VOBA-317451 format. One record per residue (C-alpha): x, y, z; residue in one letter; residue number from 1. Coordinates in nm, 2 decimals, m for minus. Example, Ala and Ser with C-alpha at 12.3 -4.5 7.8 and 13.67 -1.06 7.14 Angstrom:
% residues 2
px, py, pz, lumza, guke
1.23, m0.45, 0.78, A, 1
1.37, m0.11, 0.71, S, 2
END
This chain:
% residues 436
px, py, pz, lumza, guke
9.54, 11.13, 9.81, M, 1
9.68, 11.11, 10.16, A, 2
10.05, 11.11, 10.24, I, 3
10.27, 11.07, 10.51, F, 4
10.53, 11.35, 10.59, K, 5
10.78, 11.19, 10.82, V, 6
11.07, 11.39, 11.00, E, 7
11.34, 11.14, 11.09, G, 8
11.59, 11.14, 11.35, G, 9
11.37, 11.13, 11.65, H, 10
11.41, 10.85, 11.92, R, 11
11.10, 10.67, 12.04, L, 12
11.04, 10.57, 12.39, S, 13
10.76, 10.40, 12.60, G, 14
10.53, 10.10, 12.53, S, 15
10.31, 10.00, 12.25, I, 16
10.06, 9.74, 12.22, T, 17
10.01, 9.52, 11.90, P, 18
9.66, 9.50, 11.73, Q, 19
9.49, 9.18, 11.67, G, 20
9.62, 8.97, 11.40, A, 21
9.51, 9.09, 11.05, K, 22
9.58, 8.74, 10.88, N, 23
9.39, 8.54, 11.16, E, 24
9.11, 8.80, 11.15, A, 25
9.04, 8.74, 10.78, L, 26
9.01, 8.35, 10.83, Q, 27
8.82, 8.37, 11.16, I, 28
8.56, 8.64, 10.98, I, 29
8.50, 8.43, 10.69, C, 30
8.44, 8.10, 10.92, A, 31
8.16, 8.27, 11.08, T, 32
7.96, 8.18, 10.75, L, 33
7.97, 7.81, 10.86, L, 34
7.69, 7.85, 11.13, T, 35
7.37, 8.01, 11.14, S, 36
7.44, 8.07, 11.51, E, 37
7.59, 8.38, 11.69, R, 38
8.00, 8.40, 11.66, V, 39
8.15, 8.67, 11.87, T, 40
8.51, 8.77, 11.79, V, 41
8.73, 8.99, 12.02, H, 42
9.04, 9.21, 11.95, N, 43
8.95, 9.27, 11.59, V, 44
9.20, 9.51, 11.43, P, 45
9.02, 9.81, 11.28, Q, 46
9.20, 9.82, 10.97, I, 47
9.09, 9.86, 10.60, L, 48
9.13, 9.50, 10.48, D, 49
8.94, 9.37, 10.79, V, 50
8.67, 9.64, 10.78, M, 51
8.62, 9.59, 10.41, Q, 52
8.56, 9.23, 10.48, L, 53
8.31, 9.28, 10.74, I, 54
8.11, 9.52, 10.52, E, 55
8.12, 9.25, 10.25, L, 56
7.96, 8.99, 10.47, L, 57
7.71, 9.24, 10.61, R, 58
7.61, 9.30, 10.23, R, 59
7.58, 8.92, 10.17, M, 60
7.33, 8.91, 10.47, G, 61
7.52, 8.85, 10.77, V, 62
7.38, 9.01, 11.09, E, 63
7.68, 9.20, 11.23, I, 64
7.68, 9.40, 11.57, E, 65
7.99, 9.60, 11.71, R, 66
7.94, 9.52, 12.07, I, 67
8.26, 9.70, 12.19, A, 68
8.60, 9.83, 12.07, E, 69
8.73, 9.54, 11.85, G, 70
8.46, 9.31, 11.93, S, 71
8.19, 9.21, 11.69, Y, 72
7.91, 8.94, 11.67, T, 73
7.83, 8.76, 11.34, F, 74
7.51, 8.55, 11.26, K, 75
7.47, 8.42, 10.92, A, 76
7.15, 8.30, 10.92, R, 77
7.06, 8.38, 10.56, D, 78
7.29, 8.44, 10.27, I, 79
7.18, 8.65, 9.97, D, 80
7.31, 8.47, 9.67, F, 81
7.17, 8.69, 9.45, E, 82
7.41, 8.96, 9.60, Y, 83
7.69, 8.71, 9.52, L, 84
7.65, 8.77, 9.14, K, 85
7.62, 9.15, 9.15, S, 86
7.86, 9.40, 9.05, D, 87
7.89, 9.55, 9.39, D, 88
7.99, 9.21, 9.54, Y, 89
8.25, 9.16, 9.24, R, 90
8.40, 9.52, 9.31, Q, 91
8.42, 9.46, 9.67, R, 92
8.60, 9.11, 9.65, C, 93
8.86, 9.24, 9.40, M, 94
8.98, 9.49, 9.65, R, 95
9.06, 9.22, 9.90, L, 96
9.28, 8.92, 9.88, R, 97
9.12, 8.75, 10.17, G, 98
8.81, 8.74, 9.99, S, 99
8.90, 8.40, 9.84, V, 100
8.83, 8.23, 10.18, M, 101
8.47, 8.28, 10.14, L, 102
8.45, 7.99, 9.91, I, 103
8.55, 7.72, 10.17, G, 104
8.26, 7.81, 10.41, P, 105
8.01, 7.89, 10.14, L, 106
8.08, 7.55, 9.96, L, 107
8.08, 7.36, 10.31, A, 108
7.74, 7.51, 10.42, R, 109
7.54, 7.57, 10.11, F, 110
7.70, 7.37, 9.82, G, 111
7.84, 7.65, 9.62, M, 112
8.07, 7.94, 9.61, G, 113
8.13, 8.25, 9.39, Y, 114
8.41, 8.48, 9.40, V, 115
8.60, 8.70, 9.16, P, 116
8.96, 8.67, 9.11, K, 117
9.07, 8.86, 9.44, P, 118
9.29, 9.17, 9.48, G, 119
9.54, 9.28, 9.76, G, 120
9.91, 9.35, 9.75, D, 121
10.10, 9.33, 9.40, K, 122
10.38, 9.16, 9.53, I, 123
10.42, 8.89, 9.24, G, 124
10.22, 8.58, 9.14, R, 125
10.02, 8.45, 9.41, R, 126
9.83, 8.14, 9.26, R, 127
9.51, 7.97, 9.37, L, 128
9.55, 7.65, 9.25, D, 129
9.58, 7.48, 9.61, T, 130
9.25, 7.61, 9.72, H, 131
9.07, 7.48, 9.39, F, 132
9.26, 7.16, 9.38, L, 133
9.14, 7.11, 9.74, G, 134
8.81, 7.17, 9.66, F, 135
8.80, 6.92, 9.38, Q, 136
8.96, 6.65, 9.60, K, 137
8.64, 6.70, 9.80, L, 138
8.43, 6.65, 9.50, G, 139
8.33, 6.99, 9.41, A, 140
8.33, 7.11, 9.07, K, 141
8.54, 7.39, 8.97, F, 142
8.48, 7.64, 8.68, D, 143
8.69, 7.97, 8.59, F, 144
8.53, 8.25, 8.37, D, 145
8.85, 8.37, 8.20, I, 146
8.68, 8.67, 8.05, A, 147
8.51, 8.78, 8.38, D, 148
8.78, 8.64, 8.61, E, 149
8.51, 8.46, 8.82, F, 150
8.55, 8.14, 9.00, F, 151
8.25, 7.92, 9.07, M, 152
8.26, 7.62, 9.27, V, 153
7.96, 7.36, 9.33, E, 154
7.96, 7.05, 9.54, G, 155
7.65, 6.96, 9.75, R, 156
7.76, 6.62, 9.88, N, 157
8.13, 6.69, 9.96, L, 158
8.34, 6.37, 10.05, K, 159
8.61, 6.33, 10.29, G, 160
8.96, 6.24, 10.13, T, 161
9.32, 6.22, 10.17, Y, 162
9.53, 6.52, 9.99, M, 163
9.89, 6.62, 9.96, L, 164
9.90, 6.98, 9.92, L, 165
10.13, 7.11, 9.65, D, 166
10.26, 7.39, 9.87, E, 167
10.18, 7.47, 10.22, A, 168
9.95, 7.75, 10.15, S, 169
9.82, 7.94, 10.48, V, 170
9.49, 8.07, 10.30, T, 171
9.47, 7.75, 10.09, G, 172
9.49, 7.54, 10.40, T, 173
9.24, 7.76, 10.58, A, 174
8.98, 7.73, 10.29, N, 175
9.01, 7.37, 10.23, I, 176
8.98, 7.30, 10.64, I, 177
8.67, 7.52, 10.62, M, 178
8.53, 7.32, 10.31, A, 179
8.60, 6.99, 10.49, A, 180
8.46, 7.00, 10.84, V, 181
8.11, 6.93, 10.70, M, 182
8.20, 6.70, 10.42, A, 183
8.10, 6.31, 10.48, R, 184
8.37, 6.10, 10.61, G, 185
8.74, 6.17, 10.71, T, 186
8.95, 6.43, 10.54, T, 187
9.35, 6.41, 10.56, T, 188
9.55, 6.71, 10.47, I, 189
9.93, 6.65, 10.44, Y, 190
10.16, 6.95, 10.39, N, 191
9.91, 7.16, 10.57, A, 192
10.01, 7.52, 10.69, A, 193
10.07, 7.50, 11.05, C, 194
10.10, 7.88, 11.16, E, 195
9.96, 7.99, 11.48, P, 196
9.67, 8.15, 11.29, Y, 197
9.57, 7.80, 11.13, I, 198
9.59, 7.68, 11.48, Q, 199
9.36, 7.91, 11.59, Q, 200
9.10, 7.87, 11.33, L, 201
9.11, 7.48, 11.41, C, 202
9.04, 7.56, 11.77, R, 203
8.78, 7.79, 11.71, M, 204
8.59, 7.54, 11.45, L, 205
8.65, 7.26, 11.72, N, 206
8.47, 7.47, 11.97, R, 207
8.20, 7.52, 11.71, M, 208
8.16, 7.12, 11.70, G, 209
8.42, 7.03, 11.43, A, 210
8.64, 6.74, 11.49, R, 211
9.01, 6.84, 11.38, I, 212
9.31, 6.67, 11.51, S, 213
9.68, 6.71, 11.45, G, 214
9.65, 7.09, 11.51, I, 215
10.01, 7.27, 11.49, A, 216
10.13, 6.98, 11.27, S, 217
10.15, 6.98, 10.90, N, 218
9.93, 6.65, 10.92, L, 219
9.55, 6.75, 10.98, L, 220
9.27, 6.49, 11.01, T, 221
8.90, 6.61, 10.99, I, 222
8.64, 6.41, 11.07, E, 223
8.32, 6.55, 10.90, G, 224
8.01, 6.68, 11.11, V, 225
7.66, 6.77, 11.01, D, 226
7.64, 7.10, 11.16, L, 227
7.84, 7.37, 11.34, L, 228
7.74, 7.59, 11.63, G, 229
7.82, 7.95, 11.75, G, 230
8.12, 8.01, 11.98, T, 231
8.36, 8.30, 12.12, K, 232
8.69, 8.35, 12.01, H, 233
8.99, 8.60, 12.07, T, 234
9.23, 8.69, 11.81, L, 235
9.60, 8.67, 11.87, L, 236
9.81, 8.99, 11.87, P, 237
9.97, 9.05, 11.51, D, 238
10.31, 8.91, 11.48, M, 239
10.40, 9.13, 11.20, I, 240
10.33, 9.44, 11.38, E, 241
10.57, 9.27, 11.69, V, 242
10.83, 9.24, 11.44, G, 243
10.77, 9.58, 11.28, S, 244
10.83, 9.75, 11.62, F, 245
11.11, 9.56, 11.70, I, 246
11.27, 9.68, 11.36, G, 247
11.16, 10.01, 11.42, M, 248
11.33, 10.03, 11.78, A, 249
11.65, 9.92, 11.64, A, 250
11.65, 10.17, 11.33, M, 251
11.57, 10.46, 11.54, T, 252
11.77, 10.34, 11.83, R, 253
11.50, 10.36, 12.08, S, 254
11.42, 10.20, 12.40, E, 255
11.07, 10.05, 12.34, L, 256
10.85, 9.80, 12.54, T, 257
10.59, 9.59, 12.32, I, 258
10.33, 9.48, 12.55, K, 259
10.12, 9.16, 12.52, D, 260
10.28, 8.99, 12.22, V, 261
10.19, 8.63, 12.30, S, 262
10.56, 8.55, 12.29, Y, 263
10.51, 8.17, 12.26, D, 264
10.33, 8.23, 11.92, N, 265
10.62, 8.44, 11.78, L, 266
10.82, 8.12, 11.68, G, 267
11.16, 8.20, 11.54, I, 268
11.09, 8.58, 11.50, I, 269
11.29, 8.69, 11.81, P, 270
11.58, 8.45, 11.72, A, 271
11.60, 8.59, 11.36, Q, 272
11.63, 8.96, 11.50, F, 273
11.89, 8.86, 11.75, R, 274
12.08, 8.73, 11.45, R, 275
12.10, 9.10, 11.32, L, 276
12.25, 9.18, 11.67, G, 277
11.93, 9.33, 11.80, I, 278
11.91, 9.30, 12.17, Q, 279
11.56, 9.20, 12.31, L, 280
11.44, 9.07, 12.62, E, 281
11.14, 8.87, 12.74, Q, 282
10.95, 9.03, 13.03, R, 283
10.66, 8.79, 13.11, G, 284
10.45, 8.84, 12.77, D, 285
10.61, 9.16, 12.66, D, 286
10.93, 9.24, 12.48, I, 287
11.16, 9.50, 12.60, Y, 288
11.43, 9.64, 12.35, I, 289
11.68, 9.86, 12.51, P, 290
11.84, 10.17, 12.32, Q, 291
12.14, 10.05, 12.08, Q, 292
12.35, 10.27, 11.94, D, 293
12.50, 9.98, 11.73, H, 294
12.40, 9.63, 11.63, Y, 295
12.64, 9.36, 11.45, S, 296
12.50, 9.09, 11.22, I, 297
12.61, 8.75, 11.29, D, 298
12.80, 8.55, 11.05, T, 299
12.75, 8.17, 10.99, F, 300
12.99, 7.94, 11.19, M, 301
13.24, 7.90, 10.89, D, 302
13.26, 8.29, 10.86, G, 303
13.03, 8.31, 10.56, S, 304
12.78, 8.57, 10.51, I, 305
12.44, 8.54, 10.70, M, 306
12.15, 8.45, 10.50, T, 307
11.77, 8.54, 10.64, I, 308
11.51, 8.36, 10.41, A, 309
11.12, 8.31, 10.42, D, 310
10.99, 7.95, 10.51, A, 311
10.66, 7.78, 10.59, P, 312
10.60, 7.79, 10.96, W, 313
10.77, 7.73, 11.18, P, 314
11.02, 7.92, 10.94, G, 315
11.03, 8.28, 10.92, L, 316
10.73, 8.45, 10.78, T, 317
10.77, 8.63, 10.42, P, 318
10.59, 8.93, 10.57, D, 319
10.87, 9.03, 10.78, L, 320
11.16, 9.01, 10.52, L, 321
11.10, 9.36, 10.42, S, 322
11.16, 9.47, 10.78, I, 323
11.47, 9.28, 10.82, F, 324
11.62, 9.42, 10.51, L, 325
11.55, 9.80, 10.61, V, 326
11.70, 9.72, 10.97, V, 327
12.02, 9.56, 10.80, A, 328
12.07, 9.88, 10.62, T, 329
12.20, 10.03, 10.96, Q, 330
12.37, 9.73, 11.11, A, 331
12.74, 9.65, 11.11, K, 332
12.81, 9.36, 10.87, G, 333
12.65, 9.23, 10.56, S, 334
12.35, 8.97, 10.51, V, 335
12.17, 8.82, 10.23, L, 336
11.79, 8.85, 10.24, I, 337
11.63, 8.55, 10.03, H, 338
11.26, 8.63, 9.97, Q, 339
11.15, 8.29, 9.81, K, 340
10.79, 8.29, 9.77, M, 341
10.72, 8.62, 9.61, F, 342
10.92, 8.76, 9.30, E, 343
10.83, 9.14, 9.33, S, 344
10.85, 9.17, 9.70, R, 345
11.19, 9.31, 9.70, L, 346
11.15, 9.58, 9.43, F, 347
11.09, 9.87, 9.68, F, 348
11.49, 9.85, 9.76, V, 349
11.55, 10.11, 9.48, D, 350
11.38, 10.37, 9.71, K, 351
11.62, 10.26, 9.99, L, 352
11.91, 10.29, 9.76, I, 353
11.78, 10.64, 9.67, D, 354
11.81, 10.70, 10.05, M, 355
12.17, 10.60, 10.05, G, 356
12.14, 10.23, 10.19, A, 357
12.40, 10.00, 10.03, Q, 358
12.19, 9.73, 9.87, I, 359
12.27, 9.50, 9.55, I, 360
11.94, 9.35, 9.42, L, 361
12.08, 9.01, 9.29, C, 362
11.76, 8.90, 9.12, D, 363
11.38, 8.94, 9.20, P, 364
11.43, 8.72, 9.52, H, 365
11.76, 8.81, 9.66, R, 366
11.92, 9.11, 9.80, A, 367
12.26, 9.17, 9.96, T, 368
12.27, 9.45, 10.23, V, 369
12.60, 9.60, 10.35, I, 370
12.50, 9.79, 10.65, G, 371
12.64, 10.15, 10.77, H, 372
12.65, 10.06, 11.15, D, 373
12.46, 10.40, 11.18, H, 374
12.77, 10.57, 11.09, N, 375
12.59, 10.72, 10.77, I, 376
12.22, 10.80, 10.80, R, 377
11.99, 10.75, 10.52, L, 378
11.87, 11.08, 10.34, R, 379
11.52, 11.18, 10.32, A, 380
11.33, 11.13, 10.00, T, 381
10.98, 11.09, 9.83, R, 382
10.85, 10.74, 9.78, M, 383
10.56, 10.54, 9.71, T, 384
10.42, 10.26, 9.94, S, 385
10.38, 9.94, 9.69, P, 386
10.23, 9.70, 9.94, D, 387
10.14, 9.68, 10.31, I, 388
10.49, 9.54, 10.44, R, 389
10.71, 9.74, 10.22, A, 390
10.51, 10.06, 10.32, G, 391
10.62, 9.99, 10.67, V, 392
10.98, 9.91, 10.60, A, 393
10.98, 10.26, 10.41, L, 394
10.81, 10.43, 10.71, L, 395
11.11, 10.28, 10.93, I, 396
11.36, 10.41, 10.71, A, 397
11.20, 10.74, 10.68, A, 398
11.17, 10.77, 11.06, M, 399
11.58, 10.70, 11.07, S, 400
11.66, 10.93, 10.80, A, 401
11.80, 11.28, 10.79, E, 402
11.52, 11.53, 10.68, G, 403
11.17, 11.51, 10.61, V, 404
11.03, 11.22, 10.40, S, 405
10.73, 11.18, 10.19, T, 406
10.54, 10.85, 10.17, I, 407
10.27, 10.84, 9.91, Q, 408
10.00, 10.56, 9.84, N, 409
9.96, 10.52, 10.23, I, 410
9.64, 10.34, 10.21, D, 411
9.83, 10.04, 10.15, Q, 412
9.99, 10.08, 10.50, I, 413
9.64, 10.15, 10.65, D, 414
9.53, 9.82, 10.50, R, 415
9.74, 9.63, 10.76, G, 416
9.82, 9.89, 11.06, Y, 417
9.56, 10.07, 11.26, K, 418
9.61, 10.46, 11.31, E, 419
10.00, 10.38, 11.26, I, 420
10.09, 10.74, 11.26, D, 421
9.90, 10.83, 11.59, T, 422
10.03, 10.52, 11.78, R, 423
10.40, 10.61, 11.68, L, 424
10.35, 10.98, 11.74, N, 425
10.26, 10.90, 12.10, A, 426
10.59, 10.74, 12.15, L, 427
10.80, 11.04, 12.00, G, 428
10.77, 11.01, 11.63, A, 429
10.71, 11.31, 11.40, R, 430
10.47, 11.17, 11.12, I, 431
10.20, 11.41, 10.98, T, 432
9.90, 11.26, 10.77, R, 433
9.78, 11.53, 10.50, M, 434
9.62, 11.53, 10.17, E, 435
9.82, 11.60, 9.86, E, 436
END
């Protein structure tokens, strides 16, 4: 099993460019199933989850060609539906949370979709009701085999309708959009997720011939079409990587430039880091973070403790809360981190407490952090990465700690971050990947 050995205390310097957005890539690659024509996708991140999805589509019968670094063509002329009933398909889907988004395009184009209960991060209950209630609203029949944990959806004559989603689920919204683009009539989706990655999906589908309006709002209107064609699409940079690098610069007291971040699509992220006292400057489409020996957490206007919480876009993405939490351990002041969406995502804080961080885990959703103001360094320790985002938060903690830390289960980090050790070592980090 691969591990990271991390020698803490080294400052970083230089510039780094974020990879293509993982969450957008999973949606866009699934959407290539909506047409028999060629779809070209650029800036595809070479990370485990995305590569597994590409291989899954290849085994389903999609013709895939890698035309350059990070660029692929997809041509889904024929799909092997017998493969969708195979054990290999089941096992591959169960490793990947994004596999659930195969159902929407398969349902729209072929009238049926099958997928086992998907895998992914163990960060608490992540229900799929929104996806399947949306499909049923469009006229599909849904069945779930409890014994086999296998979802089956059929509907050869989908009809547009009005629906109010019970939650602004990003993957649920994406799945329903893909199912609705070829339904007869007009579909209206209220309380739709409106993250930049959903906007990107809608714009790509419109270039393919779909008719989607209301993009960037939580009210989408989709006029069904008979057929979609090919297109070319470039993924946005990954906002989670951008946020991770901002936090990393602050924790290691480094001067860093993050290149080509698509600043206008970062939303509230830069402002929230400023609330922790972190200085950052927009330079064109780059972010410059100066070296800071200290950063102080703001308070609210009445002097009460600052709260940083996740929320549907344009609120703060939940994927960055673990980064904010670890950065706060070396800030001056206190902050309440409120993770509203996933009840198990804060349980990694016990490792930070072992390292000397002052954190009170109030309940599964809230943690209060009392910062050290860089006066007391974290201690090196041995830890295990529980999920992608917590894994990178622990890596950041180890990079700032005194001594050499060991991080196990780094496959979780590799699922979301391309060659993170190589890229950070080029900036001055001391991270060694080895087998244990």
